[in-house]
N, C-alpha and C positions, 0 to 999 in steps of 0.2 A: 485454509480456504482463501481464495483471492478476495480482497476487501475493496469493494467499490459500490457501484450502482445497485447491484443485486441485493445488498444489505438493506438499502432503503426500500427496495421493492418488497423484501420480506417483511419489513416493518409495516408497510402499507397493508399487507394482507391481514395482519393482526388487528388493525384498526379500521378496516374497510367498512364494516357495517355502521359503526358510529359516524364515520365521516360521511357516508352516503346519506345519513339522516341529518347532516348539517350541523354536527356538534363540534367541528374543528374550530380552534381558536383563530381569530383573524390576525394576520401579520402584515406588516408593511414591507413591501418588496425591498430587498437590498440591491444596491446598484452593482452592475458588472464590475468585477475587480475590487469589491469592497475590502477584500482581505489585505490589500496593499495600502489602504487609507489610514487616516489618523483620527483618533477619537476626539481630540480637541478641535481640529479643523473640520472634520467631516461628520462627526457624531456617530461613528461606528468603531467597533473594537478591532481595527486592523493593525498592521505591523509598522505603520509610520515609515513606509519605504522612501517616499519623496524626501522626507527630512533626513533620512540616512544618507541618501545621495548628496544632498546639500552639505551635509557634515563632511563627507570625505572630499568633496570639491573644495570646501573651505580650507582644508588641510593641504591642498594641492597634491593629493595622492593620485598616482597613476596606476590603473589596474593592470594586473598580470593574469594571463590565462590560467584557468583552473579546469581540470577535467573532472566531471561528475559522472559516475557510473549509475545507471538506473537499471537495477535488477527487477525485471517485470515481465509483462506479457508480450512485449514488442513495441515498436515505434513506427508510425507512419513517416518514413524517411523522405517522403515527397511533399510533406506539408509545408506550406508557404512560410510559416512562422518557425519552422524547426530545421529545414534542410541546410540553412546557413550556419547553424550552431552545432551540427553533428561532429563528434570526434571522428577523425579519419586516421587510420593507421598509416603512418608515413612510410612504413617499410613494406607495405603490401600492395601488389599490383592487382587491381580489381579484375575479377572474372577470368584469370588465366589458369585456374585450377591448380596452382602451385603454392606451397607454403613458403612464400618469399622471405619472410622474416624468421622462418624456422622455429616458430614458437609452438608448433604442433597443431595449429588451427589454420586450415586452408581458406584463403579469401576472407579473413576476418577484417573487413574494411571499416565497418562502423561499430564492430563489437562481435559478439558470438551468441549463437543459439544453442543452448545446452539441452533443449527439448525438441531437437530436430534430428533427422537422419541424414546419412551421407548421400542417400538417394534423392534428397530434396523434400521428403515428406516432413510434416511437422505435427507435434502433439497439440491438440486443441483442448479436449476434455481429459480429465483424469479422475481417479478415485480419491477417496479421503483417507488420510493417514491412519485414523482410528481403525478403519476397516482393514487396511493393509496389515497393521500390527495384530489385530484380532485373529485374522486367518493365518498369518505367518506362524504365530505361536500357539494356536489352538490345540494342535496335536501334542504339543509339549506340556501344556498346563491344564487343559480342560478336564474336569472331573478327576483331577489328580490331587492327592494329599501332598502338600508341599511344606516341608519344614524350613522356614525361612532362616532359622538359626544356623543351618548347615550350608547356606548359600554364600557364595562370594558377594562382595559389594556390588559388582556388575550384574551378577545373576539376580540378586535381590531387586535391584533397580528395574531389571527387565521384567521380572515377575510382577512387580507393582504396576508397571506400565501396562502389562497385559490385563491385569485386573481392572484397571481404569478403562481400557479399551472394551473389555467384555461388558462392563456396566454401561458404557456409552452405547455400544452396538445393540445390546439386548434390551435397552430401554429403561434401565433402572439407574442410569448415571445422573449426574447433577445437571446435565444439559437437558432442556425441555424437548420432548418429542414433538415433531411437527405433524399435525393432522393432515394427512395427504388428501383425504376426501375433500376437506374444506379448502385446502390450498388449490387443488385442481379446479374446484368449483369457482373459486375466486378468480383464477386465471381465465377460465372459460367465460365468466361473466364480463371480465375486462375485454376480452377479444370480441365478444358479442356487442358490448357497448361501443367499442371503437368502430366496429363495422357500421353500426347505426349512425354514429356521429359523422363518419366520413361521408355517408350517403346524404345526410341532411345538410352538412356543410359544403357538399359538392367539392371536396378536395381530399387528397390522400394523406397530407401531412399537416399537422397542427401542433401547437405547443399548449401548455397549460394556460398561458396568457390568452392565446387565441380562443381557447374553450371558454374561459371566463367571460369574454365579451360576446360570445355567441348566444343567441336566444332561440332555442329549439321550439318548434310549434307542436310536435307530436308528444303524446304521453311517454312513449318509449324514449324519445330524444331527451326529454326532461329528466327521466330516471337515469339515463346513460350519462348525461352531463353531471348530475349530482354525484354519481359514484366515482367517475374518473377524476372530476375536478377535486373531489375530496382527497383522493390519493395524491394527485399532483401537489395540492396545498399542504397536506399533512407531512409530506417528505421534502418540502422546499424545492420542488422540481418543476416550477412553473415554466421554465424556459426549455425544459426537455421536450423533445418531440414525442408524439404518440408511438412512433415506430421504435424509438430507443427504449421507451418505457415498456412496451409490450414484449420486445425482444429480451430485455433484461429480466422481466418477470418470467418469461418462458425458460430462460437459462437457469434461473433460480429453482423453478419447479423441477427441471430435469436433474439438477444437482441433488435436490432433496429425494427424488425418486432413487437415485443411485445410492444415497445413504440408506434408504429403507431396504433396498435389496441386499445390503451388505451383511445383514445378520444371517442370511441363508445362502448367499452366493459369494464365492470367492471373487474379489474384484478383478476385472479384466486388466491385463497388463498393457494398458494404453501406451505408457511410456516406452517400456522395453521392446515392444513390438516394432517401434520406430527407431529408437536410438541404438539398439543392438549391442549395448555395452553390458558388462557385468556390474549390476548395480551394487552388489555386495563388496566390490573391490574399488576403493577410492583411487587406486593407482591406475585403473583402467579409465583414463581421463580424456583421451583425445577422440571424443565422439561429438556428434552434433553437426551443425552447418552454419554458414555465414548469413542465413536469411533472418535478419533481426526484425523484419516487418511481419513476416508470416501471415497468418489469417486472423489473428485476434489482437490487434494493436490498440484497442480503445483505451485500456487502462494505462499502459505505458506512455501512450501519446498524451493523455491528459496530464499525467504526472510530470512528464518532461517539459510541457508547456509552462506549468506552474514554476518550475525551477528556472527556466532559461529561454522561453520564447523570445525571439529576436526583439530587442527593445528599439523604440524610436524608428521603426520602419514603416509607420503609418498603415500597418496591417494588424488585424486581429487584436491581440492582447500584448500586455507588457509582462515578460517574465521577470522574476525577482533579480536575478544576477546577470550582469553583463560580463563579457570576457570569459564566458564559460563554453566548454565543449561537452556535449552529452554523449557518453559511451553507452550504447544499448546492449544489455545482456539479457537474453530471453531465457527465463528459467521458471516462470510461473504460469501454469496452465489454468483452465477453468476447472478447479478442483484443488487438491492440496499439492503443493510443491514437494520435491524430494530433497532430503538433506544433502545428498551427494551433489546434486546440481547447484544448490545454494553455496555449499562450501567451495566448489570449484569456480563458481561465478565470482565470489569474493576474491579468490586468488587471481583469477584472470584480470579483474579490475585493478588490483594492486600491481600486478606485474606489468600492466600496460599503461601505468601512469596516473590512474584515478587517485584523487586526494580526498574525495567525498563519495560515499556510496549511499544511495537512497534505496530503502527496502520497504515497500508498501505491500506487505503480504504477511501472513501468519497462519498458524495452525495450533491445535491443542496437543499434538504428539510430536516427538522428535527422537526417533529410535537411534539415529546416528548423530546425536548432538555433539559428540566428541569431535567429529570431522568439522562441523561448523565452528565450534569453539576454537579449534586449532587455526582455522582460517581467520577468525576474528583477532586472535593473538598475532598472527602473521601480519595482518593489516596494521596492528599497533606498532610493530617494529619498523614499519615503513612509513609511519606518519600519516595514516589514513583514518578518517572519521567515518563512522557508520551511523546512519539515522534510520530509525525503525518505527513503523506505525504500531500504536498500542493495541489496536484491534477494535472491533465494532460490536461487541456483545454486551455492552453496558455492565461489565463485570469488573471486580476488583482483582487486578492481576498481581497483587501482593500474594493472593492465595489461589488464583485461577491461572492455569498454565496457558501461556501464549508464547509460542516459539517462532523464530529464534529470540533469544534475550541476552542480556548482558551478564547473566550469571554463568560463570565458566565452570563447567563440570570437571575440567582437567585439573584444576588446582584450587577449587573452592574459593575463588576470588571473583571480583566484579570487573568487567572490562571498563577501562577509563576512557576509551575512544568510542563511546557509544552513547547515543541519546534516544530515549523512548518518548514518543510524542502522542499526546491525547488531542482530541478535536474540540476546538472552541467554536462558538458562533457569535450571535449578537442578540440582544433583547428583541430586536425587530424580526428575528427569524427563529423563535423558539427558546432563546436563552443563551447565556454566556458559555455554558457547557453544552456540547451536542448530546442529545438524548441517547444516542447509540454508543458513545465513546466508552472504551475501557478506561479505567483510572487506577490509581494506586499510590499511596503516600510514599512508598519506598521505590516502586518500579517505574512510575511515569514521571519523567523529569520536568516536562513543560507542556502546556497546552498551546495550540496554534490553530488558526482558522481552518476549518474542515467542513463547513456547511455552505452549500450553494457556491461552490468555487467554479468560476468561469475560466475555461482553458481550451486548449487545442483538442480536437477529436479527429479521427480519421476522415479523410475526404479531400485533403489538399488545401481547402479554403474554409474548412468547417470548424465551428466552435460550439461549446455547450457546457452545461453545468453538470457537476457530479459532487458527491459528498461522501465523507468517510474519513477515518484516520489516515486512509491512503492519500487523501488530499492534504491533510495537516502535515504529514511527514515531509513531503517535498517543499512545503512552505519553510520548514526549518532547514532542510537541506539547501534550499536556495539561499536562505539567509546566511548559512554557514559558508557557502560558496562566495557570496558577496563579501563577507568578512575576510576570507582567505585571499580573495582577489586584491583587496586593498591593504591587507596586513599579512603578506605572504610568508613572513618568518615565524608566524605563530604556529604552535603545535596543535594537534587535534584536541588535546586536553585544555589548551588555552581558548580555543574557539568554543568548546563546550562550556568553559567557565564564563566566557563573555555572554553567551546566550542565556545561561541559567542565572547568573548574577544580576542581569538586567531585566529579567522577566518581571512584568508589571502586575502587581496584585490588584484585582478588580475592587472597586469601591462598594460592592454589594456582595451578599452571599450568592452562591450558585446552586443550581440543582445537582444533586448527586444523580448521575445518569441512570436511567431506568427506574427512577423513583420520583416521588413528589417531595422528598426531603431536601431541605436547603442546608448547605454547609459552607464553610470557608473553603476556598480553592486549595488552601494549604492542607486541608484534611484529606484531600484526594490526589495530591501530587507533591512531588519532592520540593519544588521551588515555590509552589503556591501562586504561580504567576503565568501570565500570557506573554507569548513571544512579542518582542518589540525590536525591530531591526535598528532603529535610530539609537535607542539606549544601548543596544549590544555594540554598535560601532563606537560609541563613546567609551565603553569599558575596554574594548579591544585596543583603542588608541593609547590607553595607559599601560598596556602590558609590554614587557620587554621580552625579546626572544629568549627562550630557555636554552641552556646548553644541552645538546643532544646526548642522551645516555644510550649506550648500547644495551638493548634488552635481550635477555636470554629467552629463547623459546623452549618450551617443553619438548621432549622427544616427539617428533611428528609421525603420524601414520603415513603421511605422504612420502613417497620415495622418488628418487630420480628414476625416470622411466624413459623407454624408447618412444620417441614421438611418432604418431601415426598420421 
C-alpha cells in the first residue's frame, strides 16, 4: 500500500472521538523545514544540513552531479522547484514517438511509467496484493489437504503465503480489521463538518492553522471545529488544507472498501487492463508509457522535493542535495504495487545512470520477490544504493513482513546496498519516534525525520506537509546523494556505512511506536541513532575509495529480449 497522507488520515479515524472531546496533547508547532535544522542551534532533532554544507565547503570540495531515481506515483514535472532538477534522457528526442536511444522505451524523456498503457491511459487505483494472492491460489489450496513435507521449497513458500493471505482476507489474520461502518461514518462526519465550516468561514479553503484561529458562533460550527481541529492536530497536519485532508480521507475509505470486497470478489485487473502485458512473464518488459506525471503525482512530487528541490532559488523550499537530477519512475498506484513493475523499475533506473534509488512504498505480500531480489543484486553490481521506507503500521518488521526488503530470497543473504528507514519526529510534535513508524532491531537501519515534512506538492507553485516513513526515506536518500555528490568515489556500502556510523543516539528514551512503552532507540533499530548529515559527511571524508570488485550475479530470470 502506498505510504503517505492516507496513513495519517487512517490514524485520525481511530482517535477522532477522543480528539473531538478535546483530549489531544498540546504541541508546539515545528517550523517549516525543521528536518534540515540542527539540535544544538535550532532546538529540534533535524539532520544539521547547513553544518554539512559548511563542512564540505571548508574542504573546498566541488560537487558532481548524481542521478537519483524516485520510484513512486509520479512527479509534477512543471513544479517551479523541480523542473530544473529533473533528469533528462540525453539520447531521447521528446514527443517524436520514436525510441531514439533504442532502450525499448519510447519517449522516456524524464523517466518511465510502468503503470501506463501505450494508448496513454494510466493506472490510478489498484487492488491489494493479499487479495491478489488469495484469489490466484484459492482453487489450488482452499479446502485441500496439503502435505507440506512433500512440497518443494518454492511450493511450500507459496502455500505458506496463501495461508497468510487467507487469514488476512478472511479476517483472522494478525492485521486488525477496519470497521467500515464506523470508518464511513467518520468520513461522512468530516465532510459534513467541512461543509459547515466553509459556510461559516465564508471560504472554500482553509488549513488547520486557519481553523484554530477561527471562532464559530453556531453550535454546529463549534462542534465541527472541535472534530476537524482535533484531527488536524492529532496528526500534525495543521498546514494541510481541508481539501487535501478530505480527499486523502476519501481515498483511504475507498481503499478499505476494496479490501473488504476482496474476500468475496476477485480483484479487478486494474493494471493489466491498461498495461496489456503478461504480468506472469518478467521478460515481457517493454510496456508502459513516458507520462511520469500522470494523474496522481502528490506522493512522488512531495518525495522528490525533499531530496532535491532547487536550492537557493528564492522559491519554496530547500531540497537536501544540490547537483542532483531526479529520474521519475512511476510504478506505485493507489493500492499495492506489483513486483514485476518494481523489479523492472529498479533495472531501468540502474541502466539509465541512477546511483541512488528512493522507494517510499511497501506491502505485506511479495509473490514474485525473486524478481525484485535479482534487480537489487543487479543494482549492487552497478554501484547503486537503494533506500526504502520501513512502513507505517507501528509494527516490528523483524517479525512482520514488509516488502520489498534487504533479505535476498535468491541466496539467503542480505543486500549490502540497502538502507531501511524508520520515521523520527521531535518532542515538540509527538516525540522522537513517529507513532506510526515500523521499527526493528535487525531490519530498520536508521531513523530520519518523517513527521510534518514540508515539501513540494502538485500545482506548480504549491507546497504542503505530509508525514510517514515515505518522507523519512527521501531524507536519507537526499543525504546519501549529498554525500555521493561531494565524495563521488565512495561505494554504496561506504555511503551506507557513513550514514549508519554517524547516526546520533538521542539523549532520552523514545516511545516504541504504537505503544506507551519507552525504550532505547537501539532496542528498535540497528544503529540506535537518528540521521545526521553533518556527522555523516565527517565520516565520509575519512573513507578511501574501495577497489572495485567484480560481483557475480546469480542466474537471472530476465533474458535478453526483443525491444518493443
